N, C-alpha and C positions, 0 to 999 in steps of 0.2 A: 819776362817773367819771373818774379821772385822765386827761391829755391825752396821758402816756407811755405807759400800757395799752392793750392793746389793746380795742377796740370792738364787734367780733363776735364769733361763737363761733367760725366758722371760722380766726379771726386769733389766738384764745387756743389751740386745739388745734394750730395751727401753731407756738406758741411753748413748748407743752408738749413737743413733738417733739424740742426743743432743748434744754430744760431742763436733762436729764442723759446725761453720756456714754454710759450703758448702756440698752437699749430695756427690760429687765429685769434689776432687781437685786432679790434677794429679803434684805429684812432688814425689819424693824419698827421700827429705833429711829427714823430720820429722819419715818417718817409718823407716829408717836405723838407726837415731839416737837410737828409741825406740828397734828396734832389738838389735843393738850392746849393748844396758844396759842391754839386756836380755840373751846375748851370746847364742843367737839363732844361731845353725848349724845342719845339718844332716851327718850323719855317712855311710847313705846308698845312692847309686845313685839316682839322682833327674832328670826327665824329666819335663820339663815344656811344656804347650801345648798353644797355642795361635792362634789367627782366626778371620775371622767374622763367620762363622758359621760351625758348623762339631766338634766342640770342646769337648763338652759333649759325644758324639759317639766315638770320637777318646780315651778318658779317658778310657770309660767305657770297651770299645775293651784292652787297655792296661793291665789296672787290672784285668780283667775277664781271658788274657791268662796269666798274671805272676801267678795268684791264680793256675791255674791247670797246672803252671809248678812247684809248690810246694813253690813260695816264699810266705812270711809275706810282704804285701803290705800296705802302706798308701795312700789315695787319699782325693784331696781335689778339690770340683768338684761345681759348682753352676751357678745359683742360687737354691736356692730350689724351690718344689711346694708347699708342705704342711709344713712341719716342720724344721726348720734350721738347726738340726742336720744332715739332709740329705747330707749336705755339706761336711762331714766329716766320711769316711769310714776306719775303721782297720781290715786289714786281711778281708775283703768282707762285714763285718757288719759296719753298723751305728751307730757310738758313742752314748753313752747316756747322755742327758742334765747334769747330775753330774758330769760326765767326763770333759765337758768342763769349768765348773768353777771355778776351781782353777788356768785355764790358764788365764780366763777375769781376774779375781784378779791380775794375776802377769802385765799384761799388764797395768793393770792400775796403779801399783805402780812403773812400771818401766816408764811410760811416763813423770810423774811429772806435770810439766807445759806444756807439748808438747800437741798440739790441733791431734787428730786422727779422719778421718772421719769413717763412720759404717764400709765400707768396708775395709779399713785400720786395724783398731781394731780386727774385725773378723779374718780376715786373719793371725794377728800374733799369735790370741789366737789358732787359729787350727794350724797353722805351729809351735808353741811350745808344745802342743800335739804331733804333729805328730814326733818330734824331739826326744823326750823322749820315744818313743816305740820303740821296736827291730824290725827292718823293713830290707828287702832286696831290696825296690824299694819305693820311693817316688813318685807320680804325682800330679801336680799341676797345677792346671786350671788355666790360665792368666785372668784377667778382660775383660773390653773393650777394654782394648790398649794391651799396651806391654812395651815399653819403660820407659814410666813412671808409671806402675801398680804396686802395691806393691807386688806382686810375685815377680816381677822383683829383689828384692833387695835380694834374694836367687838366688845363683848361682847355673845353671843347670849343668848336665852332658850331657843334650841330649835336644837341643830343637825343638819342631815341629809346624811348621805355616799349619793350615788348609787352607780352601778359605779365599782369599778376596773380599769384596764387599762393598758396599758403605753402611755405617752405623755409627752412633756416630759423626755424622760428625760436631757437634760444639766443639768435643771435640779433632777429629782424622785428620780433613781436609776433603775436599770436592772430591778426587779423589782417584781413588785405586793405585795410587803413593804415596799420602802424608799418605795414610792408611794403606800400607805396609810398609815403614819407620819407621812407631810406632809400629808396630808387631815385625818387625826386630830387634829392642831393645833388644830382649831375648836372642840372641845371645852372643857367648863366644866365644874367640878367642881358637882355637885350639879342640873346641868343635863340634861334628857333629851337623847339623842343617838341617830338615827331612822338606821339602817342598811340601806337598801335592797338592796344588793347580796346575792344567795343566800348567794353564798361568799366572805365578806369575808376579806381577809388577816387573820393573826391579830394583825398590828401595830395592827390596828383595835382589836381585844379587848382586848390587853394594855394599850395606851394609855387605853381608858375606866375600865379597873381601876386604874391607874396613878393617874390624874385624879381617879376618884371621881365620873365621869358617870353618867347614870342610861342604861345601853345598851339601847333596844330593838332588836333584831335579826329580820330576816325570816324565819319558818320558826319562830320561838319565842315573840315577844311580839306577832305579827301576822302573819297570812298572807291567800290570798284563794284560791277556788275558783271554778266557773264552768263554763259550757258556750259554745257558740257565740252564743247568743243574751243571755245575762246573767250578772253574776257577784256572789259577794258576797264578803264582807270582814268580819274577824273580827280585835280588837285585844284588850289586856289584858284590858276588861270593856266594850268595846262592839260592838257587828256593824251593818253594814249590808248589809242583804239584796236581790235584785234588782234591781240596779243596772245601768245601759245601759252601755255599753263608753265610754272618755273619746271624745271628737271626733278628740283627735289619735290618727293612724294609727300603728301599728308594733308590731314583736315585745314590744318592752320596756313599753311603756307601763303595762300593769298592776303592774308592780313599781314604777314611778315614782307611778302612782297610789294604792298601797298604802302607800309612805312618807308619802306626803301625809295619808292619812289617819289613819297613827299618829302624826304630828308636830301633826294636829289633837286627837287624842285627850290626847297630851300635854300640849296647851296649855289643856286642856277649861276650867279655872278661869278664865282669862283671854280665851278668844277662843271662845266654845262656838258649834257650828254645829249647823245642824239638816237632818236627813235630804234635805229639799227643797233645801236650799242644795247639798247635795252634788251631787244628779242634775242640779240645774240648771248649777253649773259644769261636771262633766265633759261634760254635753252643748255648752256654750258656749265652753270652751276652744278659744284660737287659738294655735299660734305658727308664723310664717313660715319656709318651710325645713326644717320636720323632717318628710321623708317628707310634703311637700304635693304633693296630686296636685291638677291644673288640669286638668277637664275641656276638651278642646279635642281637634282634628285634626292631627297626631296629638297625643295624650294628653302630658304633661308632667308630671314628676315633680323636685320641688326638695327635696336634702337637704344639709346641712352635713356629713355624714358625711366624716371628713378622716384617722380612723386604723384602725389594723386591727378593732379591738371594734367600732364604730360602721358599718365598711363591710361588715362580717361583717353585722349587723342590716339594713342596707339591702338586701343581697342576697337575705337570707332574704324579706323583706318584695315585693321586685321579684317573687323567684319565686313567690310566693303572689297575684299580683295576676291571673292567668289569662293566659290568650293573646294574644301579640302578634307579629305575623310577623316584626318587624324590632327591637332597640333600640339606639338611638344615644344614647352617651354623651359629653357634655360635662365634661371633668375639669381641674382646676389644682388644684396644691398646692404645698405648702411642703417645701424640700428636707430639712428636720429630721425630717420626719414619714416613718415605714417604707414610701414609695413602692411598693417592690417587693411588700410583703403587700395593699396596698390593689389594685395592679392586679392579683396574680394572684386575689384573693378575686372580684372583679367580672369577669374575663376572661371567664368558662363563659357570663355571660349578656349579654355586649356583641359586637356584630356590626361597630357603627362607631364608632371614637374620633375625638374632636374634642378635640384638646389644645390647652388655652389659656395664654398668657402674664397675669400677673398683676403688679399693680402695685406691688410690694413687692420690695425686696433678695434677701429670703430665699425668695423663691416660685422653684421651678423652671420653668426656661422651658420653651414648648412643646415645642421640639426638644429638650431634655435627656430630656423623659416621653416623646416619641415614641422616642428614641435605647435607653433603657430598656425600654420595651415590646416594642421591635425585638431585644433581647439577652436579653430572657427566653423569646422563642418562645413567647409565650401564644398558646392558641388559642381561640375564640371558640364559637358554635353553629352558626357557617356560614363561608364566606369573609370574614376581618375586613381592613377598610380601615382607615387613620390616618392624619389630617390635623393640621396645625397654622395655630392663628391668634391674632392678637395681643390679643385682647380676650375676654372669655366670650363678650358679646352677637354678634360677627363669629363665634364658634363656634356658638352657638344657630343663627344665620339661616340659616349653612351647613349644619347639622343638617337643619332645617325643609326646605331647598331639596331636601334629598336624600330626606327622610323622605315615604312614604305615609301616606295621613291614616288608615287601621288600625295605625301603627305608635306607637311610644313614645318619648318622647327624656329621657334622665334629665340633671340639670345637679345634680352634685355636686361633693364637695370643699373647700374652703376658704370659709369666708366672704365673702373676695372674689371667689370662683367663682360663687355663688350670688346675693349681691349685684350682681352686675356685669350680671345678666340682669333683675334687677329695679327699675334704674334710675329706671325709666318706668312702675313700676308692675309687676303680675303678667300676663305677656306673656298672650293667649288668642292660641293658635296656629290658623290654618287653612291646611294644607297644600297643595300645588301640586295635589292633585286632587281637593280636598275641596268638596263640593257648595254 
């Protein structure tokens, strides 16, 4: 490696953060130029996954089922909770930092005078690593958009669009129709696009017709049914019956799972899977921070829900957990989110709030969150308390000190909030009165 270039992954990431004047610059021209200079292409089928919520769960299910079917799988998923390397997995294993270094250097040399944002630079580095592996399937999670997202420079063999809701309005628009149009940008002519949102914006349907994509709609081309014990899935020409529920908890996971099975049916000629691989994959799938329940005294719930749609799902999931005397909530989020809607939706379930600062300039401070909570005059199940803390771990420790063993602590919001309590691994709580 050149002595003038960074020598560690942390040094490369620090350099990437300074390489472009904007954190987000939605355009494909610069990324496409560098990608072409790199000669970056994939020999394996590529699935790209876009949407507002459910992308991570969808990617994780795709990966686990394909691995159970015996395929070598490459996965690009984001953002990370603790370590950057979480964003890239090969055959189910997180890559080592050292494996990424030559690909960062290759992107740096190929870009020349072209500036790249942190996301664009790191996307190209990870894509280059995956393109040089011997793989049977590549799964790429799209960033906040679709049409102008760096991942969209890579042609897809099958696109999946998960739920669409209002988020990132400053970049994507203020309506579901506008946001749907941006997400629909990952479609390709003649290629399947799986839409797992039961009520997709018309802009997605229109774009599929415009580009000539093979549109698979939930409720029309695939569907599910079931009871409390098991569920069934039906596609255009394939069925799976008597399936156990996915190991990922949550009210919307069957929608994500249904979209996953539709994608595998659409790619059945290139990536055939067995019923056993489906059963094993759903049983074994894991994804930290998505309604992750950690047994302990008190019970701990971790969820990266940070917009009104995902927080509504979290609230529904929490409400279905059963009785807990008190709920303690650790929350930190970004100013550009609809924090009023987030707090309002969770308030009826929360007895004690622990707001936290986060290590990002665009994050709302704990004091700002507390002031917003006070201005909304939100009510809880009983008397409500509010406290402010300098970090997610400090907030969690305060919640633990206040909680009884039968209570629950919910840590939710930004990836930085949940990641902040996972820095030293998954906390195993033992409250002040626990035996």
